[in-house]
One Martini backbone bead per residue (centre of mass of N, CA, C, O) as a GRO file, in nm:
protein
  348
    1MET     BB    1  -2.955  -2.064   0.323
    2THR     BB    2  -3.234  -1.999   0.099
    3VAL     BB    3  -3.356  -2.105  -0.222
    4ARG     BB    4  -3.643  -1.931  -0.384
    5LYS     BB    5  -3.722  -1.833  -0.676
    6GLY     BB    6  -3.446  -1.646  -0.666
    7TYR     BB    7  -3.445  -1.626  -0.352
    8ILE     BB    8  -3.259  -1.481  -0.086
    9ARG     BB    9  -3.218  -1.520   0.226
   10PRO     BB   10  -3.157  -1.341   0.471
   11ILE     BB   11  -2.946  -1.284   0.705
   12ASP     BB   12  -2.910  -1.409   1.039
   13PHE     BB   13  -2.799  -1.182   1.277
   14LYS     BB   14  -2.922  -1.306   1.545
   15HIS     BB   15  -2.856  -1.646   1.508
   16GLY     BB   16  -2.623  -1.667   1.339
   17ARG     BB   17  -2.325  -1.815   1.180
   18VAL     BB   18  -2.023  -1.873   1.096
   19ASP     BB   19  -1.912  -2.022   0.791
   20MET     BB   20  -1.725  -2.154   0.536
   21THR     BB   21  -1.895  -2.012   0.305
   22HIS     BB   22  -1.808  -1.710   0.387
   23GLY     BB   23  -1.500  -1.795   0.249
   24SER     BB   24  -1.536  -1.935  -0.056
   25GLY     BB   25  -1.643  -1.723  -0.298
   26GLY     BB   26  -1.944  -1.733  -0.302
   27ARG     BB   27  -2.267  -1.658  -0.235
   28ALA     BB   28  -2.232  -1.625   0.074
   29MET     BB   29  -2.007  -1.417   0.058
   30ALA     BB   30  -2.155  -1.205  -0.112
   31GLN     BB   31  -2.382  -1.165   0.094
   32LEU     BB   32  -2.209  -1.070   0.332
   33ILE     BB   33  -2.092  -0.824   0.193
   34GLU     BB   34  -2.361  -0.683   0.121
   35GLU     BB   35  -2.523  -0.704   0.411
   36LEU     BB   36  -2.272  -0.591   0.578
   37PHE     BB   37  -2.024  -0.429   0.467
   38LEU     BB   38  -2.163  -0.246   0.257
   39ALA     BB   39  -2.390  -0.141   0.441
   40ALA     BB   40  -2.188  -0.007   0.650
   41PHE     BB   41  -1.946   0.121   0.442
   42ASP     BB   42  -2.078   0.286   0.235
   43ASN     BB   43  -1.937   0.355  -0.093
   44ASP     BB   44  -1.811   0.411  -0.403
   45TRP     BB   45  -1.575   0.209  -0.390
   46LEU     BB   46  -1.738  -0.042  -0.300
   47ARG     BB   47  -1.961  -0.034  -0.526
   48ALA     BB   48  -1.761  -0.122  -0.759
   49ALA     BB   49  -1.659  -0.425  -0.693
   50ASN     BB   50  -1.360  -0.448  -0.645
   51ASP     BB   51  -1.013  -0.555  -0.563
   52ASN     BB   52  -1.010  -0.238  -0.536
   53ALA     BB   53  -0.895   0.108  -0.494
   54CYS     BB   54  -0.966   0.412  -0.667
   55PHE     BB   55  -0.783   0.719  -0.601
   56ALA     BB   56  -0.747   1.040  -0.501
   57VAL     BB   57  -0.469   1.266  -0.426
   58PRO     BB   58  -0.298   1.484  -0.278
   59GLY     BB   59  -0.038   1.660  -0.239
   60GLY     BB   60   0.249   1.491  -0.120
   61ARG     BB   61   0.335   1.292   0.135
   62MET     BB   62   0.309   0.962   0.184
   63VAL     BB   63   0.119   0.753   0.415
   64MET     BB   64   0.163   0.424   0.578
   65ALA     BB   65  -0.045   0.193   0.773
   66THR     BB   66  -0.040  -0.110   0.981
   67ASP     BB   67  -0.281  -0.328   1.167
   68SER     BB   68  -0.331  -0.575   1.412
   69HIS     BB   69  -0.628  -0.719   1.578
   70VAL     BB   70  -0.643  -0.922   1.911
   71VAL     BB   71  -0.840  -0.858   2.117
   72SER     BB   72  -0.904  -0.940   2.477
   73PRO     BB   73  -1.183  -0.868   2.456
   74LEU     BB   74  -1.395  -0.755   2.204
   75PHE     BB   75  -1.553  -0.631   2.449
   76PHE     BB   76  -1.544  -0.306   2.610
   77PRO     BB   77  -1.512  -0.040   2.790
   78GLY     BB   78  -1.557   0.204   2.528
   79GLY     BB   79  -1.546  -0.063   2.329
   80ASP     BB   80  -1.389  -0.235   2.042
   81ILE     BB   81  -1.239  -0.393   1.781
   82GLY     BB   82  -1.358  -0.204   1.570
   83CYS     BB   83  -1.285   0.090   1.661
   84LEU     BB   84  -0.989   0.020   1.721
   85SER     BB   85  -0.902  -0.041   1.424
   86VAL     BB   86  -0.949   0.249   1.329
   87HIS     BB   87  -0.798   0.425   1.534
   88GLY     BB   88  -0.515   0.296   1.523
   89THR     BB   89  -0.451   0.367   1.219
   90ILE     BB   90  -0.506   0.665   1.219
   91ASN     BB   91  -0.288   0.729   1.433
   92ASP     BB   92  -0.040   0.627   1.280
   93VAL     BB   93  -0.070   0.836   1.057
   94ALA     BB   94  -0.089   1.102   1.235
   95MET     BB   95   0.209   1.084   1.371
   96SER     BB   96   0.329   1.228   1.096
   97GLY     BB   97   0.107   1.466   1.023
   98ALA     BB   98  -0.117   1.338   0.877
   99HIS     BB   99  -0.390   1.308   0.660
  100PRO     BB  100  -0.635   1.098   0.666
  101LEU     BB  101  -0.813   0.910   0.401
  102TYR     BB  102  -0.779   0.579   0.405
  103LEU     BB  103  -0.920   0.242   0.433
  104SER     BB  104  -0.854  -0.092   0.523
  105ALA     BB  105  -1.012  -0.432   0.563
  106SER     BB  106  -0.935  -0.735   0.747
  107PHE     BB  107  -1.083  -1.066   0.793
  108ILE     BB  108  -1.072  -1.315   1.056
  109LEU     BB  109  -1.285  -1.591   1.076
  110GLU     BB  110  -1.460  -1.804   1.286
  111GLU     BB  111  -1.611  -2.075   1.303
  112GLY     BB  112  -1.918  -1.992   1.481
  113PHE     BB  113  -1.945  -1.702   1.480
  114PRO     BB  114  -2.148  -1.463   1.568
  115LEU     BB  115  -2.330  -1.248   1.369
  116ALA     BB  116  -2.406  -1.039   1.583
  117ASP     BB  117  -2.114  -0.967   1.660
  118LEU     BB  118  -2.016  -0.888   1.380
  119LYS     BB  119  -2.215  -0.657   1.337
  120ARG     BB  120  -2.129  -0.490   1.579
  121ILE     BB  121  -1.839  -0.445   1.480
  122VAL     BB  122  -1.898  -0.319   1.201
  123ASP     BB  123  -2.070  -0.085   1.303
  124SER     BB  124  -1.841   0.038   1.471
  125MET     BB  125  -1.651   0.093   1.237
  126ALA     BB  126  -1.840   0.273   1.072
  127GLN     BB  127  -1.873   0.494   1.284
  128ALA     BB  128  -1.574   0.565   1.319
  129ALA     BB  129  -1.523   0.643   1.021
  130ARG     BB  130  -1.735   0.866   0.999
  131GLU     BB  131  -1.636   1.046   1.236
  132ALA     BB  132  -1.341   1.071   1.099
  133GLY     BB  133  -1.352   1.082   0.773
  134VAL     BB  134  -1.256   0.763   0.705
  135PRO     BB  135  -1.282   0.548   0.465
  136ILE     BB  136  -1.375   0.222   0.372
  137VAL     BB  137  -1.257   0.093   0.043
  138THR     BB  138  -1.136  -0.193   0.134
  139GLY     BB  139  -1.117  -0.570   0.137
  140ASP     BB  140  -1.131  -0.876   0.348
  141THR     BB  141  -1.230  -1.237   0.372
  142LYS     BB  142  -1.186  -1.496   0.619
  143VAL     BB  143  -1.215  -1.854   0.698
  144VAL     BB  144  -1.180  -2.057   0.982
  145GLU     BB  145  -1.165  -2.312   1.164
  146GLN     BB  146  -1.262  -2.438   1.437
  147GLY     BB  147  -0.990  -2.359   1.664
  148LYS     BB  148  -0.810  -2.148   1.452
  149GLY     BB  149  -0.921  -1.917   1.631
  150ASP     BB  150  -1.076  -1.596   1.792
  151GLY     BB  151  -1.331  -1.515   1.608
  152VAL     BB  152  -1.164  -1.215   1.553
  153PHE     BB  153  -0.959  -1.060   1.308
  154ILE     BB  154  -0.802  -0.729   1.243
  155THR     BB  155  -0.692  -0.554   0.948
  156THR     BB  156  -0.549  -0.230   0.906
  157THR     BB  157  -0.519   0.025   0.648
  158GLY     BB  158  -0.347   0.341   0.597
  159ILE     BB  159  -0.376   0.665   0.438
  160GLY     BB  160  -0.175   0.969   0.379
  161VAL     BB  161  -0.097   1.330   0.407
  162VAL     BB  162   0.169   1.547   0.417
  163PRO     BB  163   0.229   1.850   0.473
  164GLU     BB  164   0.386   2.113   0.402
  165GLY     BB  165   0.650   2.161   0.644
  166VAL     BB  166   0.627   1.867   0.762
  167ASN     BB  167   0.857   1.698   1.017
  168ILE     BB  168   0.775   1.399   1.165
  169SER     BB  169   0.995   1.219   1.399
  170GLY     BB  170   1.170   0.989   1.606
  171ASP     BB  171   1.466   1.141   1.511
  172ARG     BB  172   1.399   1.467   1.633
  173ALA     BB  173   1.502   1.468   1.904
  174ARG     BB  174   1.623   1.724   2.138
  175PRO     BB  175   1.803   1.886   2.337
  176GLY     BB  176   1.550   2.056   2.545
  177ASP     BB  177   1.307   1.924   2.498
  178ALA     BB  178   0.970   1.865   2.525
  179ILE     BB  179   0.733   1.658   2.712
  180LEU     BB  180   0.413   1.541   2.605
  181VAL     BB  181   0.074   1.474   2.705
  182SER     BB  182  -0.284   1.435   2.641
  183GLY     BB  183  -0.319   1.238   2.906
  184THR     BB  184  -0.425   0.984   3.059
  185LEU     BB  185  -0.289   0.677   3.167
  186GLY     BB  186  -0.406   0.332   3.115
  187ASP     BB  187  -0.712   0.303   3.047
  188HIS     BB  188  -0.727   0.069   2.845
  189GLY     BB  189  -0.587  -0.158   3.002
  190VAL     BB  190  -0.783  -0.156   3.248
  191ALA     BB  191  -1.044  -0.210   3.092
  192ILE     BB  192  -0.954  -0.490   2.998
  193MET     BB  193  -0.899  -0.619   3.275
  194ALA     BB  194  -1.195  -0.590   3.383
  195GLN     BB  195  -1.303  -0.816   3.159
  196ARG     BB  196  -1.127  -1.034   3.287
  197GLU     BB  197  -1.231  -1.290   3.477
  198SER     BB  198  -0.956  -1.378   3.612
  199LEU     BB  199  -0.926  -1.100   3.780
  200GLY     BB  200  -1.176  -0.974   3.936
  201PHE     BB  201  -1.198  -0.667   3.834
  202GLU     BB  202  -1.346  -0.350   3.923
  203THR     BB  203  -1.451  -0.078   3.698
  204THR     BB  204  -1.552   0.236   3.541
  205LEU     BB  205  -1.349   0.231   3.339
  206GLN     BB  206  -1.253   0.349   3.014
  207SER     BB  207  -1.163   0.350   2.719
  208ASP     BB  208  -0.960   0.579   2.503
  209THR     BB  209  -1.060   0.530   2.233
  210ALA     BB  210  -0.933   0.727   1.950
  211ALA     BB  211  -0.921   0.980   1.716
  212LEU     BB  212  -0.626   1.208   1.666
  213HIS     BB  213  -0.622   1.397   1.404
  214GLY     BB  214  -0.754   1.656   1.512
  215LEU     BB  215  -0.544   1.724   1.725
  216VAL     BB  216  -0.300   1.728   1.538
  217ALA     BB  217  -0.397   1.954   1.351
  218ALA     BB  218  -0.405   2.173   1.572
  219MET     BB  219  -0.103   2.156   1.646
  220ILE     BB  220   0.016   2.217   1.360
  221ALA     BB  221  -0.119   2.492   1.320
  222ALA     BB  222   0.051   2.614   1.559
  223VAL     BB  223   0.306   2.384   1.523
  224PRO     BB  224   0.483   2.268   1.257
  225GLY     BB  225   0.769   2.199   1.435
  226ILE     BB  226   0.727   1.933   1.533
  227HIS     BB  227   0.922   1.657   1.608
  228ALA     BB  228   0.729   1.443   1.780
  229LEU     BB  229   0.506   1.156   1.744
  230ARG     BB  230   0.311   0.931   1.965
  231ASP     BB  231   0.141   0.631   2.034
  232PRO     BB  232   0.102   0.460   2.351
  233THR     BB  233   0.061   0.150   2.336
  234ARG     BB  234   0.234  -0.091   2.335
  235GLY     BB  235   0.420  -0.039   2.639
  236GLY     BB  236   0.365   0.248   2.654
  237LEU     BB  237   0.538   0.515   2.757
  238ALA     BB  238   0.813   0.384   2.813
  239THR     BB  239   0.865   0.237   2.542
  240THR     BB  240   0.822   0.480   2.353
  241LEU     BB  241   1.054   0.657   2.466
  242ASN     BB  242   1.279   0.453   2.407
  243GLU     BB  243   1.246   0.458   2.103
  244ILE     BB  244   1.306   0.761   2.063
  245ALA     BB  245   1.582   0.772   2.203
  246ARG     BB  246   1.717   0.580   2.002
  247GLN     BB  247   1.655   0.727   1.736
  248SER     BB  248   1.788   1.017   1.849
  249GLY     BB  249   2.023   0.991   2.065
  250VAL     BB  250   1.887   1.020   2.362
  251GLY     BB  251   1.764   1.152   2.658
  252MET     BB  252   1.542   1.126   2.954
  253MET     BB  253   1.328   1.332   3.181
  254LEU     BB  254   1.102   1.262   3.426
  255ARG     BB  255   0.796   1.351   3.611
  256GLU     BB  256   0.597   1.187   3.812
  257GLU     BB  257   0.397   1.423   3.911
  258ALA     BB  258   0.316   1.499   3.594
  259ILE     BB  259   0.175   1.232   3.548
  260PRO     BB  260  -0.127   1.136   3.425
  261LEU     BB  261  -0.353   0.971   3.662
  262ARG     BB  262  -0.582   0.766   3.757
  263GLU     BB  263  -0.688   0.623   4.040
  264GLU     BB  264  -0.785   0.354   3.913
  265VAL     BB  265  -0.516   0.285   3.779
  266GLU     BB  266  -0.336   0.284   4.026
  267ALA     BB  267  -0.497   0.070   4.184
  268ALA     BB  268  -0.486  -0.160   3.976
  269CYS     BB  269  -0.177  -0.178   3.950
  270GLU     BB  270  -0.120  -0.234   4.247
  271PHE     BB  271  -0.292  -0.494   4.269
  272LEU     BB  272  -0.128  -0.634   4.001
  273GLY     BB  273   0.178  -0.540   3.970
  274LEU     BB  274   0.183  -0.273   3.792
  275ASP     BB  275   0.303  -0.041   3.550
  276PRO     BB  276   0.152   0.235   3.408
  277LEU     BB  277   0.386   0.304   3.196
  278TYR     BB  278   0.311   0.005   3.038
  279VAL     BB  279   0.027   0.079   2.966
  280ALA     BB  280  -0.209   0.088   2.741
  281ASN     BB  281  -0.303   0.307   2.468
  282GLU     BB  282  -0.580   0.461   2.234
  283GLY     BB  283  -0.604   0.811   2.306
  284LYS     BB  284  -0.294   0.891   2.303
  285LEU     BB  285  -0.015   1.131   2.313
  286ILE     BB  286   0.312   1.215   2.211
  287CYS     BB  287   0.512   1.518   2.255
  288ILE     BB  288   0.791   1.671   2.077
  289CYS     BB  289   0.948   1.989   2.154
  290ALA     BB  290   1.035   2.285   2.163
  291PRO     BB  291   1.047   2.479   2.443
  292GLU     BB  292   0.904   2.742   2.312
  293HIS     BB  293   0.629   2.549   2.240
  294ALA     BB  294   0.498   2.411   2.489
  295ASP     BB  295   0.276   2.608   2.595
  296GLN     BB  296   0.119   2.632   2.332
  297LEU     BB  297   0.053   2.328   2.300
  298LEU     BB  298  -0.088   2.289   2.567
  299ALA     BB  299  -0.324   2.482   2.504
  300VAL     BB  300  -0.426   2.336   2.252
  301MET     BB  301  -0.480   2.062   2.381
  302ARG     BB  302  -0.678   2.165   2.613
  303ALA     BB  303  -0.892   2.275   2.390
  304HIS     BB  304  -0.927   1.976   2.338
  305PRO     BB  305  -1.111   1.699   2.415
  306LEU     BB  306  -0.836   1.501   2.381
  307GLY     BB  307  -0.653   1.733   2.577
  308ALA     BB  308  -0.755   1.834   2.867
  309GLU     BB  309  -0.507   1.653   3.032
  310ALA     BB  310  -0.260   1.781   2.962
  311ALA     BB  311   0.113   1.748   2.982
  312ILE     BB  312   0.423   1.825   3.120
  313ILE     BB  313   0.677   1.553   3.185
  314GLY     BB  314   0.952   1.658   3.032
  315THR     BB  315   1.291   1.600   2.906
  316VAL     BB  316   1.555   1.646   2.687
  317HIS     BB  317   1.885   1.488   2.667
  318ALA     BB  318   2.206   1.424   2.682
  319ASP     BB  319   2.282   1.063   2.602
  320PRO     BB  320   2.475   0.791   2.516
  321GLN     BB  321   2.265   0.570   2.653
  322HIS     BB  322   1.954   0.642   2.620
  323PHE     BB  323   1.806   0.719   2.878
  324VAL     BB  324   1.520   0.669   3.078
  325GLN     BB  325   1.408   0.888   3.331
  326MET     BB  326   1.299   0.945   3.686
  327GLU     BB  327   1.151   1.163   3.901
  328THR     BB  328   1.048   1.113   4.201
  329GLY     BB  329   0.839   1.185   4.471
  330PHE     BB  330   1.113   1.139   4.669
  331GLY     BB  331   1.376   1.260   4.490
  332GLY     BB  332   1.455   1.050   4.303
  333LYS     BB  333   1.592   0.800   4.073
  334ARG     BB  334   1.493   0.620   3.766
  335ILE     BB  335   1.474   0.371   3.548
  336VAL     BB  336   1.301   0.362   3.227
  337ASP     BB  337   1.258   0.085   3.078
  338TRP     BB  338   1.208  -0.156   2.894
  339LEU     BB  339   0.995  -0.384   2.812
  340THR     BB  340   0.962  -0.707   2.961
  341GLY     BB  341   0.768  -0.849   2.781
  342GLU     BB  342   0.418  -0.901   2.894
  343GLN     BB  343   0.186  -0.773   3.092
  344LEU     BB  344  -0.058  -0.779   2.859
  345PRO     BB  345  -0.217  -0.961   2.653
  346ARG     BB  346  -0.435  -0.876   2.412
  347ILE     BB  347  -0.483  -0.534   2.405
  348CYS     BB  348  -0.487  -0.466   2.051
   0.00000   0.00000   0.00000
């Protein structure tokens, strides 16, 4: 940055890099905020230039969710850490049945990180927020010394409002309920694996990262009495269902042949010795509902672009052990237990 006769040279987003002054609280930081973050996320709340955002909300129960994103690599087929950070938090809010309203975003930047990559990430976040109709209204930026970070970490927080008459929670699954998923599983995790040079695995598969609140809204409009919703991110379908089974005090039985998987995901997981039921997703949801509503919800999901490959994959039953089990394609049964350890770190 060069100052001449009161003029500040614009930031060189093509060749420049993050340095410690960008997090110092001084002129360089103000310039980064104005030329990058404000320019990309532009809205009335950010233009007020306060250390907070003051906004009105409609009546109803408020929902808040927060998530930190440390994905590696930062850019992957079908997305990047930017849109992922927006979609992930919107989805966490939406899984309560809430309408997402606002987001905040906090950045931890490593000294030396290319400004071109940072701009690409921020532009991706801005596009994702605009498309979702959920503005980023406040945020924060910090810079750490080179070697003490990994390029960029992003934490997003979202708030929303649950409509009257909607009560969706992980402790509401009941014996007899149907278990649905909105589409093929494992796409995001395999897309990440394909980008990691150490794996040397190639596939045309793309991440499924997407904001699911529109799909959720359509489902609630049809069936306000949905019992539980959850997006199966880290730990995948298996771990998420175990969480719900424990919360609700029930067991579950899945049908292996009903679970939608792309051939590329099955092949990649077989090659790498992974179970696709534990692979992360970023644009899919699990729905648990009363059995009489299952077919109606399935039709609504399949009518939405993000639910075109939805399927009913199992049922909830009484089980004091809270086991999640699966009927295999060979006619046997196996326990689908909690994920032990981490199949693939830094996935989201």
